[in-house]
N, C-alpha and C positions, 0 to 999 in steps of 0.2 A: 503495499499498500505505500503512496506515495504521500509524503507529509503534508502537501497542500491539498490534499483530496477531501472534499466535503462529506464530513461523517453523517450527515443528515441523508445524502444520497446513497451511502452505505449501510443506512437502516439504523440509525441512532435516532433517536425520539428524544422529547422533552422530558419523558418520565426517566430515560436512561442517563439523560445528562444531570438531573437531578439527584438521581441516586449515585453518580460517580462524583460529583462535586460536593455532595452531602459527607460523603465517608472522606473525601480530601479535608473537608472543613472540621470534622470532627479529630482528625489526625493532626491539626495546627493551621493548615492553610486559611489565610485570612483574604479570600477572594469571594464574590457576590457569582452566583448561579447565572444571571442574566448576562456577566462576561463572557461566559463560556458559552452560552446559548447563542450569542451575538455572533461568536467566530469559531464556528464548527470545523476546525481542520486541527490536526495533530501541531502542525509549526505555531499555529495561534495560539494553542492552550500551553505550548511548550513554553512561549513567550510569558504568557501569563503567570505561569508556575514560576519562573526563573527570576520574577520582578523581587 
């Protein structure tokens, strides 16, 4: 999978994003779910996580 592939096109829905990000938030990541939903690529997510 290319890092710029749209995860929605690959089957990730909003419930999936909520589940993934909620888990990361429980583990200490300080980020909003909406930021991940607005940028649904691995490249964008890595950028958000790396801040």
